C-alpha positions as CSV (number, residue, x, y, z in Angstrom):
1,M,6.6,-16.5,20.6
2,N,9.0,-18.2,18.2
3,L,10.6,-15.0,16.8
4,A,13.5,-16.9,15.5
5,A,11.3,-18.9,13.1
6,L,9.6,-15.6,12.0
7,V,12.9,-13.9,11.3
8,Q,14.8,-16.9,9.9
9,S,12.1,-17.8,7.4
10,Q,14.1,-18.5,4.2
11,T,11.1,-18.0,2.0
12,L,10.4,-14.5,3.3
13,A,12.2,-13.1,0.3
14,T,9.5,-14.5,-2.0
15,L,7.4,-11.6,-0.9
16,L,10.1,-9.2,-2.1
17,A,10.9,-10.8,-5.5
18,A,12.0,-8.2,-8.0
19,L,9.9,-7.6,-11.1
20,A,11.7,-8.6,-14.3
21,P,12.3,-5.7,-16.8
22,G,10.1,-5.7,-19.9
23,A,10.7,-4.8,-23.5
24,G,12.8,-1.8,-24.6
25,L,11.9,1.4,-26.3
26,E,10.3,-0.2,-29.4
27,P,9.4,2.0,-32.4
28,G,5.7,2.7,-32.4
29,K,5.3,2.8,-28.6
30,T,3.7,5.9,-27.0
31,V,4.9,6.8,-23.5
32,E,4.1,9.5,-21.1
33,A,6.7,11.6,-19.2
34,R,6.3,14.2,-16.5
35,L,8.5,17.3,-16.8
36,L,10.2,17.9,-13.5
37,S,12.4,20.9,-14.1
38,L,13.2,23.3,-16.9
39,G,16.5,25.3,-17.1
40,K,17.1,28.6,-18.8
41,D,19.7,27.1,-21.1
42,G,17.2,24.8,-22.7
43,T,17.9,21.7,-20.6
44,A,15.1,19.9,-18.9
45,T,14.5,16.9,-16.6
46,A,11.6,14.5,-17.1
47,L,10.4,11.3,-15.4
48,I,9.6,8.2,-17.3
49,D,8.7,5.0,-15.5
50,G,10.3,6.2,-12.3
51,V,13.6,7.1,-14.0
52,K,14.9,10.6,-14.6
53,I,15.9,11.7,-18.1
54,D,18.0,14.7,-19.0
55,L,16.6,16.4,-22.2
56,V,17.7,19.3,-24.4
57,L,14.8,21.3,-25.8
58,A,15.2,22.3,-29.5
59,G,13.1,23.9,-32.2
60,P,11.2,27.1,-32.6
61,E,8.0,25.5,-31.2
62,V,9.5,25.4,-27.7
63,R,8.7,29.0,-26.9
64,Q,5.1,28.4,-28.0
65,A,4.7,25.3,-25.9
66,A,4.8,27.1,-22.6
67,L,6.4,24.2,-20.9
68,Q,6.8,24.3,-17.1
69,P,7.4,21.7,-14.3
70,G,4.4,19.4,-14.0
71,T,3.7,19.3,-17.7
72,M,2.7,15.8,-19.0
73,L,4.6,15.0,-22.3
74,T,3.2,12.4,-24.7
75,L,6.1,10.9,-26.7
76,K,6.0,8.5,-29.6
77,I,9.1,6.3,-30.1
78,E,10.3,6.1,-33.7
79,A,12.9,4.1,-35.6
80,P,16.5,5.4,-35.7
81,E,17.6,7.5,-38.7
82,D,20.0,6.1,-41.3
83,G,20.4,2.7,-39.5
84,G,21.8,4.3,-36.4
85,T,21.5,2.9,-32.9
86,G,19.9,6.0,-31.4
87,V,16.2,6.3,-30.7
88,R,14.1,9.1,-32.0
89,A,10.9,10.3,-30.2
90,T,8.3,12.7,-31.4
91,L,6.5,15.0,-28.9
92,L,2.9,14.5,-29.7
93,A,1.3,16.6,-27.0
94,A,2.1,18.6,-23.9
95,R,-0.6,19.0,-21.2
96,Q,-0.8,21.1,-18.0
97,P,-3.2,19.8,-15.3
98,G,-6.6,21.3,-15.9
99,E,-5.5,22.9,-19.2
100,A,-5.8,22.1,-22.9
101,L,-2.9,20.4,-24.6
102,A,-0.1,22.7,-25.6
103,P,1.4,23.0,-29.1
104,P,4.2,20.4,-29.7
105,A,7.8,21.2,-29.2
106,Q,11.0,19.4,-30.1
107,L,13.0,17.5,-27.5
108,V,16.7,16.5,-28.1
109,P,18.0,14.1,-25.4
110,I,21.6,14.3,-24.2
111,D,23.8,11.6,-25.6
112,G,24.1,8.4,-23.6
113,P,23.4,4.6,-23.6
114,R,20.0,3.3,-24.6
115,R,17.7,2.1,-21.9
116,E,16.1,-1.3,-22.1
117,P,13.4,-1.7,-19.4
118,A,9.8,-1.2,-20.6
119,L,8.0,2.1,-20.2
120,A,4.6,2.5,-18.8
121,P,2.4,5.6,-18.3
122,L,3.3,7.3,-15.0
123,A,-0.1,8.9,-14.4
124,P,-2.9,6.8,-15.9
125,E,-6.2,8.5,-16.1
126,T,-8.6,7.0,-13.7
127,G,-12.4,7.3,-14.1
128,R,-14.6,8.9,-11.5
129,S,-16.2,6.4,-9.2
130,A,-18.5,6.6,-6.2
131,K,-16.4,4.0,-4.3
132,P,-13.1,5.3,-2.9
133,P,-10.4,4.1,-5.3
134,V,-7.7,1.8,-4.0
135,P,-4.1,1.5,-5.2
136,Q,-3.1,-1.1,-7.7
137,A,0.0,-3.3,-8.6
138,A,1.0,-5.7,-5.9
139,P,4.2,-7.7,-5.4
140,P,4.5,-11.1,-7.1
141,G,2.1,-13.6,-5.7
142,L,-0.5,-11.1,-4.5
143,P,-3.8,-10.5,-6.4
144,A,-3.4,-9.1,-9.9
145,S,-5.9,-6.4,-9.0
146,S,-3.8,-5.1,-6.2
147,P,-2.8,-1.4,-5.9
148,R,-0.9,0.3,-8.7
149,L,1.4,3.0,-7.4
150,I,3.3,5.8,-9.2
151,G,7.0,4.9,-9.6
152,A,9.6,7.0,-7.9
153,S,12.3,9.0,-9.6
154,S,15.9,7.6,-9.8
155,S,19.3,9.3,-9.8
156,A,20.0,7.4,-13.0
157,L,19.7,9.2,-16.3
158,L,18.0,7.8,-19.4
159,P,19.4,9.6,-22.4
160,I,18.0,8.9,-25.9
161,P,20.9,9.7,-28.3
162,A,19.1,11.2,-31.3
163,T,17.4,14.2,-32.6
164,I,13.6,14.4,-32.3
165,A,11.4,15.5,-35.1
166,A,8.6,18.0,-34.7
167,A,5.2,16.5,-34.2
168,P,3.1,16.2,-37.4
169,A,0.9,19.2,-38.0
170,S,-2.0,16.9,-38.5
171,A,-1.7,15.3,-35.1
172,Q,-4.9,15.6,-33.2
173,L,-4.6,17.3,-29.8
174,L,-7.2,16.1,-27.2
175,Q,-8.4,18.8,-24.9
176,S,-9.5,17.5,-21.5
177,E,-9.1,18.3,-17.9
178,A,-6.7,16.2,-15.8
179,A,-8.6,13.6,-13.8
180,P,-8.2,13.9,-10.1
181,S,-5.8,11.6,-8.4
182,P,-7.1,8.6,-6.4
183,R,-5.8,10.2,-3.2
184,A,-7.7,13.4,-4.0
185,L,-10.9,11.4,-4.6
186,A,-10.6,9.4,-1.4
187,G,-9.3,12.1,0.9
188,P,-12.6,13.8,1.7
189,L,-14.0,10.4,2.8
190,M,-11.4,9.9,5.4
191,G,-12.7,12.3,8.1
192,E,-15.2,9.9,9.7
193,A,-12.7,7.1,9.5
194,L,-10.0,9.1,11.3
195,A,-12.5,9.8,14.1
196,R,-13.6,6.2,14.5
197,Q,-10.6,4.0,13.6
198,D,-9.2,1.6,16.2
199,S,-7.0,-1.5,16.3
200,L,-8.3,-5.0,15.4
201,A,-7.0,-6.3,18.7
202,P,-10.0,-5.4,20.9
203,L,-12.5,-6.8,18.4
204,F,-10.5,-10.1,18.1
205,A,-10.4,-10.4,21.9
206,N,-14.2,-10.2,22.2
207,L,-14.8,-12.5,19.3
208,Q,-12.5,-15.0,20.8
209,V,-14.4,-15.1,24.1
210,L,-17.6,-15.5,22.2
211,A,-16.2,-18.3,20.1
212,N,-14.8,-20.1,23.2
213,G,-18.2,-19.9,24.9
214,T,-16.8,-17.9,27.8
215,I,-19.9,-15.7,27.7
216,S,-23.1,-17.6,28.2
217,L,-25.1,-16.3,25.3
218,V,-27.1,-17.9,22.6
219,L,-26.1,-16.3,19.3
220,P,-27.5,-17.0,15.8
221,K,-25.6,-19.8,14.1
222,P,-24.7,-17.7,11.0
223,L,-23.2,-15.1,13.3
224,M,-21.1,-17.7,15.2
225,G,-20.0,-19.1,11.8
226,L,-18.9,-15.7,10.6
227,I,-17.0,-15.1,13.9
228,D,-15.1,-18.3,13.3
229,Q,-14.2,-17.2,9.8
230,I,-12.9,-13.9,10.9
231,L,-10.8,-15.4,13.7
232,A,-9.4,-17.8,11.2
233,Q,-7.9,-14.8,9.3
234,A,-5.3,-14.4,12.0
235,M,-1.9,-15.9,11.0
236,P,-0.6,-18.5,13.5
237,A,2.6,-17.3,15.1
238,E,3.4,-20.0,17.7
239,R,2.1,-23.5,16.8
240,R,3.7,-23.6,13.3
241,P,6.5,-21.6,11.7
242,V,5.8,-18.4,9.8
243,T,6.8,-18.9,6.2
244,G,7.1,-16.6,3.2
245,K,4.0,-18.3,1.7
246,S,1.9,-17.8,4.8
247,L,3.0,-14.2,5.1
248,K,2.2,-13.5,1.5
249,Q,-1.2,-15.1,1.8
250,A,-1.9,-13.0,4.9
251,V,-1.1,-9.8,3.1
252,A,-3.3,-10.8,0.2
253,R,-6.2,-11.4,2.5
254,S,-5.7,-8.4,4.7
255,G,-8.4,-6.3,2.9
256,L,-5.9,-4.0,1.2
257,F,-6.9,-5.4,-2.3
258,L,-10.6,-6.2,-1.7
259,D,-12.0,-3.1,-3.5
260,A,-9.7,-3.6,-6.5
261,Q,-10.8,-7.2,-6.8
262,E,-14.5,-6.2,-6.6
263,A,-14.0,-3.5,-9.2
264,R,-13.0,-6.3,-11.6
265,L,-16.2,-8.2,-11.1
266,P,-19.0,-7.9,-13.7
267,S,-21.0,-4.6,-13.3
268,R,-24.2,-6.6,-13.2
269,A,-23.6,-7.3,-9.5
270,S,-26.3,-5.1,-8.0
271,D,-25.7,-5.6,-4.3
272,R,-23.0,-6.5,-1.9
273,A,-24.0,-10.1,-1.5
274,E,-23.8,-10.7,-5.2
275,A,-20.6,-8.8,-5.5
276,A,-19.0,-11.0,-2.9
277,A,-17.6,-13.6,-5.3
278,P,-15.8,-16.7,-4.1
279,G,-12.5,-14.9,-4.4
280,V,-13.6,-12.1,-2.0
281,S,-15.9,-14.0,0.4
282,P,-15.8,-13.3,4.1
283,H,-13.7,-16.4,4.8
284,S,-11.0,-15.4,2.3
285,D,-10.6,-11.7,3.0
286,L,-10.4,-9.8,6.4
287,K,-12.2,-6.7,5.2
288,A,-15.0,-8.7,3.5
289,G,-15.5,-10.6,6.8
290,L,-15.6,-7.4,8.9
291,R,-18.1,-5.9,6.4
292,A,-20.3,-8.9,6.6
293,L,-20.1,-8.9,10.4
294,G,-21.2,-5.3,10.5
295,D,-24.1,-6.0,8.2
296,M,-25.2,-8.9,10.4
297,L,-25.0,-6.9,13.6
298,R,-26.8,-3.7,12.6
299,P,-30.3,-5.4,12.6
300,L,-29.6,-6.6,16.1
301,V,-28.7,-3.1,17.3
302,A,-31.5,-1.3,15.4
303,P,-34.1,-3.8,14.2
304,D,-36.1,-1.1,12.4
305,A,-33.1,-0.3,10.2
306,T,-34.0,-3.2,8.0
307,A,-37.5,-1.9,7.2
308,P,-38.1,-0.8,3.6
309,G,-36.9,2.7,2.8
310,L,-34.7,3.0,5.8
311,K,-30.9,3.1,5.7
312,P,-29.2,0.6,8.1
313,A,-27.9,2.3,11.2
314,R,-24.3,2.9,11.7
315,A,-23.0,3.1,15.2
316,E,-22.0,6.6,16.3
317,P,-18.4,7.2,17.5
318,R,-18.1,7.8,21.2
319,T,-17.5,11.3,22.4
320,A,-14.5,12.3,24.5
321,E,-16.6,12.6,27.6
322,Q,-18.0,9.1,27.1
323,A,-14.5,7.6,26.6
324,A,-13.2,9.4,29.7
325,S,-16.1,8.1,31.8
326,E,-15.2,4.4,31.1
327,P,-13.3,2.5,33.8
328,E,-10.2,2.1,31.7
329,A,-10.2,4.3,28.7
330,H,-8.8,2.5,25.6
331,I,-6.0,4.4,23.9
332,R,-6.4,4.0,20.1
333,P,-3.3,3.6,18.1
334,S,-2.3,6.3,15.6
335,P,-3.8,5.8,12.1
336,P,-1.8,4.0,9.4
337,R,0.4,6.5,7.5
338,R,2.3,6.2,4.3
339,D,5.4,7.2,6.2
340,G,6.2,7.8,9.9
341,A,6.6,5.3,12.7
342,L,4.8,2.0,12.8
343,A,2.2,1.4,15.5
344,P,2.5,-2.1,17.0
345,Q,-0.7,-3.3,18.8
346,S,-0.4,-5.8,21.6
347,I,-2.9,-8.4,22.7
348,A,-6.0,-6.7,24.1
349,E,-8.1,-7.9,27.0
350,P,-11.8,-8.6,26.2
351,S,-14.2,-5.9,27.3
352,L,-17.2,-8.3,27.3
353,S,-18.0,-10.3,30.4
354,A,-20.5,-12.9,31.5
355,G,-23.9,-11.4,32.2
356,E,-23.8,-8.7,29.5
357,K,-27.1,-8.0,27.9
358,P,-27.4,-9.1,24.2
359,L,-28.0,-5.6,23.0
360,V,-24.8,-4.4,24.8
361,I,-22.8,-7.2,23.2
362,A,-24.2,-6.5,19.7
363,R,-23.5,-2.7,20.0
364,T,-20.0,-3.3,21.4
365,L,-19.1,-5.6,18.5
366,L,-20.6,-3.3,16.0
367,D,-18.6,-0.3,17.3
368,Q,-15.4,-2.3,17.2
369,T,-16.2,-3.8,13.8
370,E,-16.8,-0.3,12.3
371,A,-13.6,1.0,13.9
372,A,-11.6,-1.9,12.5
373,L,-13.1,-1.4,9.1
374,D,-12.2,2.3,9.2
375,R,-8.6,1.4,10.0
376,V,-8.4,-0.9,7.0
377,K,-9.7,1.9,4.9
378,L,-7.0,4.2,6.2
379,A,-4.4,1.6,5.4
380,Q,-5.8,1.5,1.8
381,F,-5.6,5.3,1.7
382,A,-2.0,5.3,2.9
383,S,-1.1,2.9,0.1
384,L,-2.4,5.2,-2.6
385,P,0.2,7.1,-4.6
386,P,1.0,10.6,-3.3
387,E,-0.3,13.7,-5.0
388,P,1.4,14.1,-8.4
389,N,2.7,17.6,-7.6
390,R,4.2,16.5,-4.2
391,P,7.9,15.5,-3.7
392,E,6.8,12.2,-2.2
393,V,6.6,10.9,-5.8
394,A,10.3,10.0,-5.3
395,Q,9.3,7.5,-2.6
396,G,8.4,4.8,-5.0
397,Q,5.7,2.2,-4.4
398,R,4.4,1.4,-1.0
399,W,1.8,-1.0,0.5
400,V,0.6,-0.4,4.0
401,T,-1.4,-3.1,5.8
402,E,-1.8,-4.8,9.2
403,I,-1.9,-8.6,9.9
404,P,-3.5,-10.2,13.0
405,L,-1.1,-12.8,14.5
406,A,-2.7,-15.6,16.6
407,F,-0.9,-16.4,19.9
408,Q,-2.2,-18.6,22.7
409,A,-3.0,-15.5,24.8
410,G,-4.9,-13.7,21.9
411,A,-4.3,-11.8,18.7
412,A,-1.6,-9.1,18.3
413,I,-1.5,-6.9,15.3
414,L,1.5,-6.7,13.0
415,P,1.7,-3.5,10.9
416,L,3.6,-4.0,7.7
417,H,5.1,-1.5,5.2
418,I,6.1,-3.1,1.9
419,E,8.2,-0.7,-0.1
420,K,9.8,-0.9,-3.6
421,D,12.3,1.6,-5.0
422,P,12.5,1.9,-8.7
423,P,15.5,0.4,-10.6
424,R,18.6,2.6,-10.8
425,R,21.3,2.7,-13.4
426,G,24.6,1.6,-12.1
427,P,28.1,1.1,-13.6
428,S,27.1,-2.4,-14.9
429,G,23.6,-1.4,-16.1
430,V,20.2,-1.2,-14.6
431,E,20.2,-2.6,-11.1
432,A,17.5,-4.7,-9.5
433,P,14.8,-2.9,-7.6
434,L,15.3,-2.3,-3.9
435,W,12.6,-3.9,-1.7
436,R,12.0,-3.2,2.0
437,V,9.6,-4.8,4.5
438,R,9.2,-2.9,7.7
439,F,7.3,-4.4,10.7
440,A,6.6,-3.9,14.3
441,L,5.4,-6.3,17.0
442,D,4.5,-6.1,20.7
443,A,4.0,-9.5,22.2
444,E,5.2,-11.2,25.4
445,P,7.7,-12.4,26.5
446,M,9.8,-10.4,24.1
447,G,8.1,-7.0,24.3
448,P,8.1,-4.3,21.7
449,L,10.4,-4.7,18.7
450,Q,10.7,-3.4,15.2
451,G,12.6,-4.6,12.1
452,V,13.3,-4.0,8.5
453,V,14.3,-6.6,5.9
454,T,16.0,-5.2,2.7
455,L,16.4,-7.1,-0.5
456,Q,18.0,-6.2,-3.8
457,G,18.5,-9.0,-6.2
458,R,20.1,-11.7,-3.9
459,A,21.6,-9.2,-1.5
460,V,19.7,-9.2,1.8
461,S,20.1,-7.5,5.2
462,V,18.1,-7.7,8.4
463,S,17.9,-5.0,11.1
464,L,16.1,-5.5,14.4
465,W,15.4,-3.1,17.3
466,A,14.3,-4.5,20.7
467,E,13.3,-2.2,23.6
468,R,14.3,-4.7,26.2
469,E,18.0,-5.6,26.7
470,G,17.1,-9.2,27.4
471,T,15.4,-9.5,24.1
472,S,18.4,-7.9,22.3
473,Q,20.7,-10.4,23.9
474,F,18.5,-13.3,22.8
475,L,18.3,-12.0,19.2
476,R,22.1,-11.5,19.1
477,G,22.5,-15.1,20.1
478,A,20.1,-16.2,17.3
479,A,21.8,-14.0,14.7
480,P,24.4,-16.6,13.6
481,D,21.7,-19.1,12.9
482,L,19.8,-16.5,10.8
483,Q,23.0,-15.7,8.8
484,A,23.6,-19.4,8.2
485,A,20.0,-19.8,7.0
486,L,20.4,-16.9,4.6
487,A,23.6,-18.3,3.2
488,N,22.0,-21.8,2.7
489,A,19.3,-20.1,0.8
490,Q,22.0,-18.6,-1.5
491,F,21.5,-15.0,-0.4
492,E,24.4,-12.7,-0.7
493,D,25.8,-10.7,2.3
494,G,23.2,-11.7,4.8
495,T,24.0,-8.9,7.2
496,V,22.1,-9.1,10.5
497,D,22.2,-6.1,12.9
498,I,20.6,-6.1,16.4
499,H,20.0,-2.9,18.3
500,T,18.6,-2.0,21.7
501,G,16.0,0.7,21.7
502,Q,13.9,2.1,18.8
503,P,14.8,2.9,15.2
504,Q,15.2,6.5,14.3
505,A,11.8,7.9,13.8
506,R,10.8,8.5,10.1
507,R,9.5,12.0,9.8
508,A,5.8,11.9,8.8
509,T,4.9,14.0,5.8
510,A,2.8,17.0,6.8
511,G,-0.7,17.3,5.5
512,Q,-1.5,13.6,5.1
513,F,-4.8,14.0,7.0
514,L,-5.1,17.8,6.9
515,D,-8.7,19.0,7.4
516,R,-10.0,15.5,7.2
517,L,-11.7,15.8,10.6
518,S,-13.5,19.0,9.7
């Protein structure tokens, strides 16, 4: 493989471009803050748009508000008093999850500089839906309907130097229960996916031998056309260089954002075929293609499933005894996680051979298609923001996905973690967001390797870990060329570190899939 072209891509940073700050704290705006801690001396810490604020609670209403960590504060920004430069904010409401809004209390922020970046609600209310919700807010260049994640806390403080008036007595307090988080809604649906999930590599291996005509079998033309569309989703990794644009397109078509795109379609779409608009058709999205392939294979496996009043059959997962009885039991990779180690998936050997019965071929493809779909769903689940009351909220935004890479020998799977830390306040003001792209790859002749690319403004660094000493030596020889390419692209620093072995394992958060298999 041409790893140097992959690593030295000068346009890779386009995937990590920082978001420009918006407008400041304009009078008349209403923002939401989450109370993180409350001291006995009347001081408090709140989280607004991923930045911590130190507050001083004032006024007799405080004792009546029953504030405690986790309370959602609704603040209205007001104009400064007497032409001052400070900003005043009125506490309109205080709400505990699952409880009615509390009476208003006064908040007086500690003195400090005014913050300019725009504010946005931290925990927007999401409606209940029968479909598992998917995260929103993708990096620049990805679909606008992509996952939105809760921002992380920052060590910077956001003081508002002013006194805050008491909320008007006539303010109407809405009483409603807190809507469940997207993760809480989707979690109960993940048990079956955890039992069935598998890598895309085995499916791509069998689809490739069918497309090449290695197996003498007459398949319906629509099915062969769909197989070609799915194979075309793999990003070429040898015959032409991997660029930032091609990587960005591959992430956008990985299936991570499909459900969010479909949610934006008109509600009159009554079935899946109508909902598959040109933007989310099988040839332009991996998950859409896998879903269409499963729909096409089910009637071949269970023809009666298409009869009126019957639900299409879904292939049942193999039992442990069935898997152990196979000649060479396939070891499934660990499911995608929001944190923890990445799981590179090497090129798989096809399990189909000449002389297979059509029913066996259809059932094998259906099993592998459903397993690959479940893995995409687990990646979507891993990209959802963590539970509001869990400390992982400090991790910032994260997108978890997997990209098939096309090599001459087959398709290897590239897991990607795209992370964004919120802006921090430094000595010279608010700093640019910190972006990281973590990846892992296992392809010959280089073997397993992992890497992380970090970008903040124009400062970039690259770290690579290769398990083979020969690969490490090759990468060290290519490092000067990569540093020169970064300098020509006007990046600062351009540090490149090469290591032999594996990166230090990131400790996976406990409870991510607790009780999902029961």
